SEBAPA-681188 format. One line per 10 residues: number of its first residue (from 1); their letters; for each residue x, y negated, z negated of N, C-alpha, C. Coordinates in nm, 3 decimals. Example, Ala and Ser with C-alpha at 12.3 -4.5 7.8 and 13.67 -1.06 7.14 Angstrom:
BEGIN
1 = AS = 1.319:0.569:-0.780:1.230:0.450:-0.780:1.320:0.330:-0.780; 1.285:0.225:-0.708:1.367:0.106:-0.714:1.290:-0.003:-0.787
//
This chain:
BEGIN
1 = MSQPLPVRQL = 9.882:-7.469:-12.273:9.809:-7.577:-12.203:9.659:-7.546:-12.211; 9.578:-7.648:-12.249:9.435:-7.626:-12.262:9.371:-7.612:-12.124; 9.267:-7.531:-12.115:9.197:-7.508:-11.990:9.089:-7.613:-11.973; 9.059:-7.654:-11.848:8.952:-7.752:-11.827:8.818:-7.694:-11.870; 8.732:-7.781:-11.918:8.600:-7.737:-11.960:8.515:-7.703:-11.838; 8.431:-7.601:-11.847:8.334:-7.576:-11.742:8.247:-7.699:-11.721; 8.197:-7.720:-11.598:8.124:-7.842:-11.564:8.005:-7.861:-11.657; 7.927:-7.756:-11.680:7.808:-7.769:-11.764:7.846:-7.811:-11.906; 7.953:-7.749:-11.960:7.994:-7.783:-12.095:8.048:-7.925:-12.102; 8.118:-7.967:-11.995:8.171:-8.103:-11.991:8.058:-8.204:-11.989
11 = VLSLLLAASV = 7.955:-8.179:-11.909:7.842:-8.270:-11.905:7.774:-8.279:-12.040; 7.752:-8.163:-12.103:7.689:-8.164:-12.236:7.775:-8.239:-12.336; 7.906:-8.221:-12.327:7.996:-8.289:-12.419:7.991:-8.439:-12.401; 7.988:-8.483:-12.274:7.983:-8.626:-12.246:7.851:-8.686:-12.297; 7.742:-8.613:-12.280:7.614:-8.661:-12.331:7.617:-8.672:-12.482; 7.678:-8.571:-12.548:7.687:-8.576:-12.693:7.775:-8.691:-12.739; 7.887:-8.712:-12.667:7.975:-8.823:-12.703:7.901:-8.955:-12.691; 7.824:-8.971:-12.583:7.749:-9.095:-12.565:7.648:-9.115:-12.675; 7.590:-9.004:-12.723:7.487:-9.015:-12.826:7.543:-9.050:-12.961; 7.674:-9.022:-12.985:7.729:-9.049:-13.118:7.819:-9.170:-13.121
21 = VGQEAPVDLW = 7.843:-9.237:-13.005:7.917:-9.362:-13.012:7.837:-9.459:-13.097; 7.901:-9.522:-13.192:7.832:-9.613:-13.282:7.781:-9.544:-13.407; 7.806:-9.413:-13.422:7.767:-9.345:-13.545:7.865:-9.232:-13.572; 7.866:-9.184:-13.695:7.955:-9.076:-13.731:7.904:-8.944:-13.675; 7.996:-8.858:-13.637:7.957:-8.728:-13.584:7.914:-8.636:-13.698; 7.813:-8.551:-13.675:7.772:-8.455:-13.778:7.891:-8.367:-13.820; 7.910:-8.352:-13.950:8.029:-8.280:-13.997:8.024:-8.133:-13.964; 7.908:-8.077:-13.934:7.901:-7.937:-13.895:7.965:-7.911:-13.760; 7.990:-8.018:-13.683:8.043:-8.002:-13.547:8.194:-8.015:-13.541; 8.260:-8.039:-13.654:8.406:-8.051:-13.648:8.466:-8.019:-13.784
31 = SYSSPASWGR = 8.596:-7.988:-13.782:8.664:-7.948:-13.905:8.811:-7.988:-13.896; 8.871:-8.014:-14.012:9.015:-8.045:-14.015:9.100:-7.921:-13.992; 9.040:-7.804:-13.993:9.117:-7.682:-13.966:9.154:-7.668:-13.821; 9.086:-7.741:-13.731:9.113:-7.725:-13.588:9.097:-7.859:-13.515; 9.176:-7.961:-13.551:9.160:-8.092:-13.485:9.190:-8.089:-13.336; 9.269:-7.993:-13.290:9.299:-7.985:-13.147:9.176:-7.952:-13.065; 9.074:-7.896:-13.129:8.954:-7.857:-13.056:8.846:-7.966:-13.058; 8.868:-8.075:-13.126:8.764:-8.178:-13.134:8.721:-8.227:-12.996; 8.817:-8.236:-12.905:8.787:-8.290:-12.773:8.688:-8.207:-12.694; 8.667:-8.080:-12.731:8.570:-7.998:-12.659:8.427:-8.046:-12.683
41 = TFPFCSAPLH = 8.404:-8.102:-12.799:8.270:-8.152:-12.831:8.264:-8.304:-12.821; 8.377:-8.369:-12.850:8.382:-8.515:-12.852:8.495:-8.560:-12.757; 8.464:-8.585:-12.631:8.567:-8.609:-12.530:8.663:-8.723:-12.562; 8.615:-8.826:-12.635:8.707:-8.934:-12.670:8.831:-8.880:-12.744; 8.813:-8.775:-12.821:8.920:-8.726:-12.906:9.039:-8.673:-12.827; 9.019:-8.638:-12.701:9.129:-8.583:-12.622:9.149:-8.654:-12.489; 9.068:-8.757:-12.460:9.081:-8.827:-12.333:9.206:-8.914:-12.334; 9.297:-8.896:-12.238:9.424:-8.969:-12.240:9.408:-9.120:-12.225; 9.299:-9.165:-12.163:9.280:-9.309:-12.143:9.225:-9.379:-12.267; 9.179:-9.303:-12.364:9.124:-9.363:-12.486:9.229:-9.350:-12.596
51 = LQSPIALTVD = 9.301:-9.457:-12.619:9.414:-9.455:-12.709:9.370:-9.418:-12.850; 9.433:-9.318:-12.907:9.385:-9.256:-13.029:9.473:-9.288:-13.150; 9.417:-9.265:-13.267:9.485:-9.285:-13.396:9.473:-9.157:-13.476; 9.569:-9.138:-13.570:9.678:-9.225:-13.615:9.802:-9.208:-13.529; 9.902:-9.295:-13.553:10.028:-9.286:-13.483:10.142:-9.308:-13.582; 10.264:-9.277:-13.540:10.383:-9.312:-13.617:10.415:-9.458:-13.585; 10.432:-9.537:-13.690:10.446:-9.682:-13.675:10.593:-9.724:-13.673; 10.636:-9.774:-13.561:10.765:-9.839:-13.550:10.740:-9.974:-13.485; 10.816:-10.074:-13.523:10.783:-10.213:-13.487:10.841:-10.250:-13.353; 10.756:-10.309:-13.268:10.800:-10.366:-13.141:10.826:-10.516:-13.152
61 = RVVLTPPLKV = 10.737:-10.583:-13.225:10.748:-10.729:-13.237:10.710:-10.771:-13.378; 10.779:-10.874:-13.429:10.748:-10.931:-13.560:10.682:-11.067:-13.539; 10.570:-11.090:-13.608:10.494:-11.212:-13.593:10.470:-11.272:-13.732; 10.497:-11.402:-13.747:10.467:-11.473:-13.871:10.331:-11.538:-13.855; 10.240:-11.515:-13.951:10.103:-11.562:-13.939:10.058:-11.630:-14.068; 9.956:-11.714:-14.060:9.894:-11.766:-14.184:9.830:-11.651:-14.259; 9.817:-11.663:-14.392:9.753:-11.556:-14.468:9.607:-11.537:-14.426; 9.563:-11.413:-14.425:9.421:-11.386:-14.404:9.342:-11.430:-14.527; 9.224:-11.479:-14.504:9.137:-11.515:-14.617:9.054:-11.393:-14.655; 9.059:-11.356:-14.783:8.980:-11.245:-14.834:8.879:-11.304:-14.931
71 = IADPGAHDWV = 8.753:-11.304:-14.892:8.647:-11.373:-14.967:8.555:-11.272:-15.032; 8.528:-11.293:-15.159:8.436:-11.204:-15.232:8.299:-11.269:-15.247; 8.195:-11.189:-15.233:8.059:-11.235:-15.261:8.047:-11.275:-15.407; 7.965:-11.375:-15.438:7.949:-11.415:-15.578:7.907:-11.301:-15.671; 7.842:-11.199:-15.615:7.799:-11.086:-15.698:7.896:-10.970:-15.700; 8.016:-10.990:-15.643:8.111:-10.879:-15.632:8.161:-10.830:-15.766; 8.146:-10.911:-15.871:8.193:-10.868:-16.003:8.105:-10.759:-16.064; 7.986:-10.737:-16.007:7.894:-10.636:-16.060:7.818:-10.576:-15.943; 7.889:-10.499:-15.862:7.836:-10.452:-15.733:7.795:-10.305:-15.744; 7.687:-10.271:-15.678:7.642:-10.131:-15.674:7.716:-10.059:-15.560
81 = VEVGNDGRRL = 7.784:-9.953:-15.596:7.861:-9.873:-15.500:7.804:-9.732:-15.500; 7.784:-9.675:-15.383:7.746:-9.534:-15.373:7.866:-9.456:-15.324; 7.906:-9.357:-15.402:8.020:-9.274:-15.364:7.967:-9.135:-15.333; 8.022:-9.072:-15.227:7.972:-8.942:-15.188:8.079:-8.855:-15.123; 8.055:-8.726:-15.127:8.138:-8.625:-15.063:8.057:-8.569:-14.947; 8.101:-8.597:-14.822:8.025:-8.546:-14.706:8.084:-8.415:-14.651; 8.176:-8.356:-14.727:8.239:-8.232:-14.684:8.365:-8.252:-14.604; 8.397:-8.377:-14.570:8.518:-8.408:-14.495:8.603:-8.516:-14.562; 8.542:-8.596:-14.647:8.615:-8.703:-14.714:8.530:-8.755:-14.829; 8.593:-8.835:-14.912:8.525:-8.906:-15.021:8.506:-9.049:-14.976
91 = ELNVTMDPRA = 8.382:-9.095:-14.974:8.351:-9.225:-14.915:8.276:-9.312:-15.015; 8.316:-9.439:-15.021:8.247:-9.538:-15.103:8.174:-9.633:-15.012; 8.041:-9.631:-15.019:7.958:-9.721:-14.940:7.932:-9.845:-15.024; 7.977:-9.961:-14.975:7.963:-10.084:-15.053:7.861:-10.178:-14.992; 7.783:-10.131:-14.895:7.677:-10.212:-14.839:7.558:-10.211:-14.932; 7.517:-10.328:-14.980:7.399:-10.334:-15.065:7.277:-10.287:-14.986; 7.202:-10.196:-15.043:7.084:-10.142:-14.975:6.978:-10.252:-14.963; 6.945:-10.295:-14.840:6.847:-10.403:-14.825:6.709:-10.367:-14.880; 6.679:-10.237:-14.888:6.547:-10.197:-14.941:6.534:-10.231:-15.087; 6.650:-10.242:-15.156:6.645:-10.272:-15.298:6.618:-10.420:-15.323
101 = RGASPTYPIQ = 6.643:-10.502:-15.223:6.628:-10.646:-15.242:6.525:-10.708:-15.149; 6.480:-10.629:-15.050:6.387:-10.685:-14.956:6.451:-10.790:-14.867; 6.581:-10.778:-14.844:6.654:-10.878:-14.765:6.754:-10.807:-14.674; 6.831:-10.886:-14.603:6.932:-10.829:-14.514:7.043:-10.765:-14.595; 7.118:-10.672:-14.535:7.232:-10.614:-14.607:7.332:-10.721:-14.650; 7.395:-10.698:-14.761:7.500:-10.789:-14.806:7.628:-10.709:-14.827; 7.739:-10.777:-14.820:7.868:-10.711:-14.824:7.958:-10.780:-14.927; 8.034:-10.702:-15.004:8.106:-10.761:-15.117:8.228:-10.842:-15.079; 8.290:-10.808:-14.965:8.416:-10.871:-14.926:8.414:-10.899:-14.777; 8.466:-11.015:-14.741:8.483:-11.051:-14.601:8.627:-11.091:-14.575
111 = LVIDNAPLRG = 8.673:-11.057:-14.455:8.801:-11.107:-14.405:8.772:-11.218:-14.306; 8.839:-11.330:-14.322:8.830:-11.439:-14.225:8.965:-11.443:-14.155; 8.962:-11.413:-14.025:9.085:-11.390:-13.951:9.094:-11.488:-13.834; 9.209:-11.548:-13.818:9.231:-11.638:-13.706:9.366:-11.608:-13.640; 9.400:-11.479:-13.638:9.526:-11.435:-13.580:9.496:-11.327:-13.477; 9.560:-11.333:-13.362:9.544:-11.225:-13.266:9.590:-11.094:-13.332; 9.523:-10.981:-13.304:9.420:-10.962:-13.202:9.277:-10.985:-13.249; 9.258:-11.036:-13.373:9.124:-11.056:-13.425:9.101:-11.203:-13.455; 8.978:-11.247:-13.431:8.938:-11.380:-13.474:8.792:-11.371:-13.517; 8.762:-11.429:-13.633:8.626:-11.428:-13.681:8.616:-11.377:-13.823
121 = TYNLTMLHFH = 8.493:-11.348:-13.864:8.465:-11.300:-13.999:8.424:-11.154:-13.991; 8.481:-11.071:-14.076:8.457:-10.928:-14.075:8.407:-10.882:-14.211; 8.301:-10.802:-14.212:8.239:-10.750:-14.336:8.297:-10.615:-14.374; 8.325:-10.598:-14.502:8.362:-10.465:-14.553:8.236:-10.385:-14.578; 8.227:-10.268:-14.515:8.107:-10.186:-14.530:8.133:-10.055:-14.605; 8.258:-10.002:-14.598:8.287:-9.877:-14.667:8.436:-9.861:-14.682; 8.476:-9.770:-14.769:8.615:-9.725:-14.773:8.615:-9.579:-14.806; 8.719:-9.509:-14.759:8.729:-9.366:-14.783:8.876:-9.326:-14.793; 8.898:-9.201:-14.833:9.033:-9.153:-14.861:9.068:-9.031:-14.777; 9.197:-9.019:-14.748:9.255:-8.899:-14.689:9.368:-8.854:-14.782
131 = WGDQFGSPGS = 9.381:-8.721:-14.802:9.480:-8.672:-14.897:9.535:-8.537:-14.853; 9.639:-8.490:-14.926:9.705:-8.365:-14.892:9.650:-8.249:-14.971; 9.738:-8.174:-15.038:9.692:-8.060:-15.119:9.770:-8.055:-15.249; 9.735:-7.955:-15.331:9.795:-7.943:-15.464:9.939:-7.897:-15.460; 9.988:-7.858:-15.343:10.126:-7.811:-15.330:10.223:-7.920:-15.284; 10.171:-8.042:-15.272:10.258:-8.154:-15.240:10.263:-8.195:-15.095; 10.177:-8.138:-15.010:10.173:-8.181:-14.871:10.130:-8.327:-14.864; 10.191:-8.406:-14.776:10.151:-8.547:-14.767:10.008:-8.559:-14.720; 9.944:-8.669:-14.758:9.803:-8.687:-14.725:9.774:-8.803:-14.634; 9.875:-8.886:-14.605:9.849:-9.001:-14.518:9.833:-8.956:-14.373
141 = EHAAGDKFFD = 9.753:-9.032:-14.300:9.737:-9.005:-14.158:9.846:-9.076:-14.077; 9.870:-9.203:-14.108:9.978:-9.276:-14.042:10.112:-9.244:-14.107; 10.216:-9.263:-14.030:10.352:-9.252:-14.081:10.424:-9.383:-14.052; 10.505:-9.430:-14.146:10.591:-9.545:-14.123:10.724:-9.491:-14.074; 10.744:-9.497:-13.944:10.857:-9.427:-13.886:10.831:-9.278:-13.896; 10.916:-9.207:-13.972:10.894:-9.063:-13.993:10.851:-9.033:-14.135; 10.810:-9.135:-14.212:10.773:-9.116:-14.352:10.623:-9.110:-14.369; 10.575:-9.002:-14.430:10.436:-8.991:-14.469:10.421:-9.022:-14.618; 10.297:-9.035:-14.664:10.270:-9.076:-14.801:10.172:-8.978:-14.866; 10.151:-8.994:-14.996:10.069:-8.898:-15.070:9.921:-8.905:-15.029
151 = AEAHFVFFDA = 9.875:-9.023:-14.988:9.735:-9.039:-14.950:9.722:-9.167:-14.868; 9.604:-9.187:-14.816:9.577:-9.309:-14.738:9.433:-9.349:-14.759; 9.411:-9.478:-14.784:9.276:-9.532:-14.799:9.244:-9.618:-14.678; 9.122:-9.607:-14.629:9.075:-9.685:-14.514:8.960:-9.775:-14.556; 8.979:-9.906:-14.538:8.872:-10.004:-14.557:8.814:-10.034:-14.419; 8.687:-10.010:-14.400:8.625:-10.027:-14.268:8.548:-10.159:-14.265; 8.589:-10.247:-14.173:8.525:-10.378:-14.155:8.463:-10.385:-14.015; 8.362:-10.470:-14.000:8.308:-10.496:-13.867:8.277:-10.643:-13.854; 8.276:-10.690:-13.730:8.253:-10.831:-13.698:8.115:-10.872:-13.750; 8.111:-10.980:-13.828:7.987:-11.021:-13.893:7.883:-11.076:-13.796
161 = SFPNLEAAQE = 7.921:-11.096:-13.669:7.822:-11.141:-13.572:7.733:-11.026:-13.527; 7.767:-10.903:-13.566:7.685:-10.786:-13.533:7.600:-10.748:-13.654; 7.485:-10.686:-13.631:7.396:-10.654:-13.743:7.449:-10.545:-13.834; 7.534:-10.456:-13.780:7.585:-10.345:-13.861:7.707:-10.283:-13.791; 7.768:-10.187:-13.861:7.886:-10.121:-13.809:7.856:-10.047:-13.679; 7.742:-9.981:-13.673:7.709:-9.901:-13.555:7.704:-9.988:-13.430; 7.645:-10.107:-13.440:7.638:-10.195:-13.324:7.776:-10.247:-13.287; 7.858:-10.279:-13.387:7.992:-10.332:-13.360:8.082:-10.230:-13.291; 8.062:-10.101:-13.322:8.146:-9.997:-13.262:8.129:-9.988:-13.112; 8.023:-10.041:-13.060:8.000:-10.031:-12.916:8.079:-10.134:-12.837
171 = VPGKVAVVAV = 8.147:-10.226:-12.907:8.224:-10.332:-12.840:8.369:-10.322:-12.888; 8.464:-10.301:-12.798:8.605:-10.290:-12.839:8.652:-10.415:-12.915; 8.727:-10.391:-13.022:8.784:-10.500:-13.099:8.695:-10.556:-13.206; 8.575:-10.500:-13.222:8.483:-10.556:-13.322:8.477:-10.473:-13.450; 8.556:-10.367:-13.456:8.573:-10.289:-13.578:8.721:-10.294:-13.615; 8.748:-10.323:-13.741:8.885:-10.328:-13.791:8.896:-10.238:-13.912; 9.003:-10.161:-13.918:9.027:-10.074:-14.033:9.158:-10.116:-14.099; 9.150:-10.146:-14.228:9.270:-10.175:-14.307:9.311:-10.043:-14.373; 9.431:-9.997:-14.344:9.482:-9.873:-14.402:9.586:-9.908:-14.508; 9.572:-9.845:-14.626:9.666:-9.865:-14.735:9.735:-9.732:-14.762
181 = LLNREGNFSG = 9.866:-9.731:-14.751:9.946:-9.611:-14.772:9.976:-9.596:-14.919; 9.943:-9.478:-14.975:9.938:-9.460:-15.121:10.043:-9.362:-15.171; 10.110:-9.401:-15.277:10.206:-9.315:-15.346:10.153:-9.280:-15.484; 10.183:-9.160:-15.529:10.148:-9.121:-15.665:10.210:-9.218:-15.764; 10.131:-9.265:-15.857:10.177:-9.364:-15.955:10.299:-9.312:-16.029; 10.401:-9.398:-16.040:10.523:-9.360:-16.107:10.636:-9.330:-16.011; 10.602:-9.301:-15.883:10.705:-9.273:-15.783:10.752:-9.399:-15.713; 10.678:-9.509:-15.733:10.711:-9.633:-15.663:10.651:-9.746:-15.743; 10.720:-9.859:-15.748:10.670:-9.974:-15.822:10.603:-10.070:-15.725; 10.474:-10.060:-15.713:10.401:-10.147:-15.622:10.267:-10.183:-15.681
191 = PTFPTFGLQN = 10.182:-10.253:-15.606:10.046:-10.280:-15.655:9.973:-10.149:-15.677; 9.873:-10.152:-15.762:9.799:-10.029:-15.797:9.660:-10.032:-15.737; 9.622:-9.922:-15.675:9.490:-9.910:-15.613:9.388:-9.878:-15.721; 9.279:-9.956:-15.733:9.177:-9.928:-15.834:9.093:-9.807:-15.797; 9.077:-9.714:-15.890:8.996:-9.594:-15.863:8.862:-9.599:-15.937; 8.838:-9.703:-16.014:8.709:-9.724:-16.081:8.669:-9.607:-16.171; 8.769:-9.534:-16.221:8.740:-9.424:-16.311:8.675:-9.304:-16.246; 8.680:-9.295:-16.114:8.614:-9.183:-16.046:8.672:-9.048:-16.085; 8.800:-9.047:-16.123:8.862:-8.920:-16.165:8.794:-8.862:-16.288; 8.723:-8.946:-16.362:8.652:-8.896:-16.482:8.514:-8.841:-16.449
201 = NMDQLATRDS = 8.472:-8.859:-16.324:8.339:-8.811:-16.283:8.346:-8.726:-16.157; 8.463:-8.667:-16.131:8.482:-8.595:-16.006:8.394:-8.471:-15.996; 8.353:-8.416:-16.107:8.266:-8.299:-16.102:8.133:-8.332:-16.035; 8.091:-8.457:-16.043:7.967:-8.499:-15.977:7.984:-8.512:-15.826; 8.109:-8.504:-15.778:8.138:-8.517:-15.636:8.199:-8.391:-15.579; 8.193:-8.282:-15.654:8.267:-8.161:-15.618:8.215:-8.098:-15.489; 8.085:-8.099:-15.468:8.029:-8.023:-15.357:7.982:-8.115:-15.245; 7.975:-8.056:-15.126:7.929:-8.133:-15.010:7.790:-8.192:-15.033; 7.774:-8.316:-14.990:7.650:-8.393:-14.999:7.621:-8.441:-15.141; 7.712:-8.419:-15.235:7.692:-8.476:-15.369:7.727:-8.624:-15.365
211 = HFSFRADLRQ = 7.658:-8.702:-15.446:7.682:-8.846:-15.447:7.619:-8.906:-15.573; 7.665:-9.022:-15.609:7.603:-9.097:-15.717:7.639:-9.245:-15.701; 7.567:-9.331:-15.769:7.591:-9.474:-15.764:7.647:-9.522:-15.897; 7.727:-9.627:-15.889:7.782:-9.687:-16.010:7.804:-9.836:-15.983; 7.824:-9.911:-16.089:7.850:-10.053:-16.077:7.999:-10.077:-16.099; 8.055:-10.168:-16.018:8.199:-10.191:-16.026:8.229:-10.337:-15.997; 8.342:-10.383:-16.050:8.392:-10.516:-16.021:8.481:-10.506:-15.897; 8.425:-10.539:-15.782:8.500:-10.522:-15.657:8.596:-10.638:-15.631; 8.603:-10.731:-15.724:8.708:-10.833:-15.711:8.846:-10.769:-15.724; 8.851:-10.650:-15.783:8.979:-10.577:-15.786:9.025:-10.541:-15.644
221 = LQALLRVVLS = 8.930:-10.506:-15.558:8.966:-10.476:-15.419:9.005:-10.603:-15.345; 8.937:-10.713:-15.374:8.974:-10.841:-15.315:9.120:-10.875:-15.347; 9.157:-10.860:-15.475:9.294:-10.892:-15.516:9.394:-10.800:-15.448; 9.360:-10.671:-15.438:9.450:-10.576:-15.372:9.468:-10.611:-15.224; 9.358:-10.641:-15.155:9.366:-10.671:-15.013:9.450:-10.795:-14.986; 9.443:-10.893:-15.073:9.526:-11.012:-15.055:9.675:-10.977:-15.056; 9.712:-10.878:-15.138:9.852:-10.839:-15.147:9.891:-10.752:-15.028; 9.812:-10.649:-15.001:9.854:-10.551:-14.899:9.847:-10.608:-14.759; 9.766:-10.709:-14.736:9.754:-10.767:-14.603:9.859:-10.875:-14.577; 9.949:-10.896:-14.673:10.056:-10.994:-14.652:10.162:-10.942:-14.556
231 = RMFTYFGSLT = 10.173:-10.809:-14.545:10.266:-10.746:-14.453:10.198:-10.622:-14.395; 10.187:-10.617:-14.263:10.111:-10.507:-14.205:10.154:-10.482:-14.061; 10.131:-10.357:-14.020:10.143:-10.318:-13.879:10.004:-10.335:-13.815; 9.999:-10.385:-13.693:9.871:-10.393:-13.622:9.885:-10.330:-13.484; 9.779:-10.261:-13.442:9.777:-10.200:-13.308:9.634:-10.162:-13.275; 9.609:-10.133:-13.148:9.478:-10.087:-13.104:9.476:-9.934:-13.102; 9.370:-9.878:-13.159:9.357:-9.733:-13.162:9.211:-9.691:-13.165; 9.183:-9.591:-13.248:9.050:-9.531:-13.251:9.013:-9.495:-13.394; 8.891:-9.452:-13.413:8.855:-9.383:-13.536:8.936:-9.254:-13.544; 8.971:-9.211:-13.666:9.051:-9.089:-13.680:8.964:-8.967:-13.707
241 = TPPCTPGVVW = 8.834:-8.983:-13.702:8.741:-8.871:-13.713:8.646:-8.875:-13.594; 8.591:-8.760:-13.552:8.497:-8.760:-13.442:8.381:-8.858:-13.468; 8.338:-8.927:-13.364:8.367:-8.907:-13.222:8.494:-8.973:-13.170; 8.585:-9.018:-13.260:8.714:-9.077:-13.220:8.694:-9.200:-13.133; 8.593:-9.281:-13.166:8.559:-9.400:-13.087:8.680:-9.491:-13.072; 8.714:-9.528:-12.947:8.830:-9.616:-12.926:8.793:-9.764:-12.948; 8.893:-9.851:-12.931:8.869:-9.995:-12.943:8.875:-10.045:-13.085; 8.933:-9.969:-13.176:8.945:-10.010:-13.317:9.076:-10.084:-13.337; 9.072:-10.195:-13.409:9.193:-10.266:-13.444:9.241:-10.215:-13.581; 9.362:-10.164:-13.583:9.419:-10.111:-13.707:9.513:-10.213:-13.769
251 = MVSSVETDIS = 9.498:-10.229:-13.900:9.586:-10.314:-13.980:9.639:-10.224:-14.093; 9.757:-10.169:-14.072:9.814:-10.073:-14.166:9.915:-10.146:-14.253; 9.884:-10.155:-14.382:9.972:-10.231:-14.472:10.108:-10.164:-14.482; 10.213:-10.246:-14.481:10.347:-10.194:-14.507:10.386:-10.215:-14.653; 10.291:-10.261:-14.734:10.314:-10.274:-14.879:10.274:-10.143:-14.944; 10.373:-10.062:-14.982:10.343:-9.932:-15.043:10.272:-9.955:-15.177; 10.169:-9.875:-15.200:10.077:-9.900:-15.311:10.065:-9.776:-15.397; 10.063:-9.796:-15.528:10.047:-9.685:-15.623:9.901:-9.647:-15.637; 9.877:-9.521:-15.671:9.744:-9.475:-15.708:9.758:-9.371:-15.818; 9.658:-9.360:-15.901:9.661:-9.268:-16.015:9.693:-9.126:-15.972
261 = GNFLDCLTTQ = 9.793:-9.066:-16.037:9.823:-8.925:-16.012:9.709:-8.836:-16.052; 9.637:-8.871:-16.159:9.522:-8.794:-16.202:9.413:-8.794:-16.096; 9.393:-8.910:-16.033:9.294:-8.922:-15.926:9.331:-8.830:-15.810; 9.460:-8.833:-15.769:9.504:-8.746:-15.660:9.488:-8.600:-15.695; 9.521:-8.563:-15.818:9.507:-8.423:-15.860:9.361:-8.379:-15.855; 9.271:-8.469:-15.893:9.128:-8.436:-15.887:9.082:-8.416:-15.744; 9.131:-8.499:-15.653:9.093:-8.483:-15.513:9.137:-8.348:-15.458; 9.259:-8.305:-15.493:9.313:-8.184:-15.432:9.267:-8.056:-15.499; 9.208:-8.064:-15.618:9.170:-7.943:-15.691:9.022:-7.934:-15.724; 8.946:-8.045:-15.716:8.807:-8.042:-15.764:8.704:-8.076:-15.657
271 = VYQDRFRLQR = 8.747:-8.109:-15.536:8.654:-8.149:-15.431:8.650:-8.039:-15.324; 8.527:-8.005:-15.282:8.508:-7.892:-15.191:8.438:-7.935:-15.062; 8.462:-7.856:-14.955:8.400:-7.881:-14.826:8.255:-7.832:-14.820; 8.221:-7.738:-14.907:8.092:-7.670:-14.898:8.009:-7.696:-15.024; 7.891:-7.639:-15.024:7.799:-7.660:-15.137:7.813:-7.554:-15.246; 7.904:-7.457:-15.226:7.915:-7.345:-15.319:8.053:-7.335:-15.384; 8.134:-7.437:-15.367:8.269:-7.443:-15.426:8.354:-7.324:-15.383; 8.348:-7.293:-15.254:8.427:-7.182:-15.202:8.554:-7.230:-15.131; 8.549:-7.346:-15.070:8.662:-7.393:-14.991:8.696:-7.537:-15.029; 8.815:-7.555:-15.086:8.856:-7.688:-15.127:8.871:-7.780:-15.006
281 = LVNNRRPLQQ = 8.843:-7.908:-15.030:8.864:-8.010:-14.927:9.005:-8.065:-14.946; 9.098:-8.018:-14.867:9.239:-8.059:-14.875:9.291:-8.085:-14.734; 9.400:-8.161:-14.727:9.464:-8.193:-14.599:9.364:-8.247:-14.497; 9.281:-8.339:-14.543:9.180:-8.398:-14.454:9.241:-8.517:-14.379; 9.335:-8.485:-14.295:9.410:-8.585:-14.218:9.428:-8.539:-14.075; 9.407:-8.629:-13.984:9.426:-8.596:-13.843:9.575:-8.603:-13.810; 9.627:-8.511:-13.730:9.769:-8.519:-13.688:9.798:-8.646:-13.609; 9.925:-8.683:-13.603:9.967:-8.798:-13.525:9.930:-8.779:-13.378; 9.891:-8.891:-13.316:9.854:-8.892:-13.175:9.963:-8.961:-13.092; 9.958:-8.942:-12.964:10.057:-9.004:-12.876:10.045:-9.156:-12.882
291 = RSNRVVFKQI = 10.160:-9.222:-12.888:10.160:-9.368:-12.893:10.125:-9.429:-12.758; 10.166:-9.367:-12.649:10.127:-9.408:-12.513:10.161:-9.554:-12.483; 10.283:-9.594:-12.515:10.334:-9.727:-12.480:10.257:-9.843:-12.546; 10.184:-9.813:-12.651:10.118:-9.922:-12.721:10.219:-10.009:-12.796; 10.190:-10.137:-12.803:10.275:-10.230:-12.878:10.227:-10.235:-13.023; 10.319:-10.217:-13.117:10.288:-10.228:-13.259:10.353:-10.356:-13.311; 10.271:-10.442:-13.369:10.319:-10.567:-13.425:10.342:-10.550:-13.574; 10.443:-10.616:-13.627:10.459:-10.631:-13.772:10.422:-10.774:-13.805; 10.310:-10.792:-13.875:10.264:-10.926:-13.911:10.303:-10.955:-14.055; 10.368:-11.068:-14.076:10.409:-11.112:-14.208:10.346:-11.247:-14.236
301 = SLGSDGLLA = 10.273:-11.255:-14.347:10.202:-11.379:-14.379:10.295:-11.483:-14.435; 10.270:-11.609:-14.399:10.341:-11.722:-14.456:10.262:-11.778:-14.573; 10.328:-11.811:-14.682:10.261:-11.874:-14.794:10.226:-12.018:-14.760; 10.145:-12.080:-14.845:10.101:-12.216:-14.818:10.218:-12.314:-14.819; 10.329:-12.275:-14.884:10.446:-12.362:-14.888:10.542:-12.334:-14.773; 10.499:-12.247:-14.681:10.581:-12.218:-14.565:10.679:-12.104:-14.589; 10.687:-12.050:-14.711:10.776:-11.941:-14.739:10.703:-11.809:-14.716; 10.778:-11.704:-14.696:10.715:-11.574:-14.677:10.635:-11.536:-14.800; 10.513:-11.487:-14.776:10.427:-11.448:-14.888:10.481:-11.321:-14.953
//
């Protein structure tokens, strides 16, 4: 049983938590080697009243819904993407840098949602990956029942009525994460996750804080999202990394998706947590959290002809 924090440490922790709500926590303050200790620095991560993610997904209710609209920006066919290794995950930032255009940020893909628990337009701002290790440990954070997967991709969206992700995180329900559960290609016949050839340039992402930009046709992601969002689990949870901000709406696809085995092998053998290639970045997944009587919906989209999509 964990011991209560001393009053002074608790106050400092609460102040730190307040300071990082709406932004990512510095990676020097947490590690996947000790997720049980995150709550000492980031109280949301262990507070019982702040429902946390990931969880094991079992269905409480099935809901038939109209298809979500996945809209691509006219420039999505030739979009500038910045990919980086922050020492905890591989992240693709798809927000166009406003400094490059002298205008407001632009986003390649939007979700238009008119189904509870979300209504409105949501901008895609980033996506990142969680994976296992070279010995075959599963890499997904969520489980479908008791089944884990080789990896998991998270598409992070925020309500377009807010200026950015950081502002949206301060209001419950205004950040949505689409999770895609990934199988090594060849183990399952499903849609294929586009990797944009990153496995051929993984050496440029090997060390912490390494990054580079490339141009990509993000209409591939639009097409994938249309498929994977046809069947999904939805529930209220949190970010799965510190500060574990609550109030996130999760949409976890139940459409199992293939991803390049070469890409997975590169993640587990060529990406490092540090700047000196001493410690591989593997098993970057948070353990399952208590479900705490949350209701999990299974949403199934109806096609325009009224048949299941």
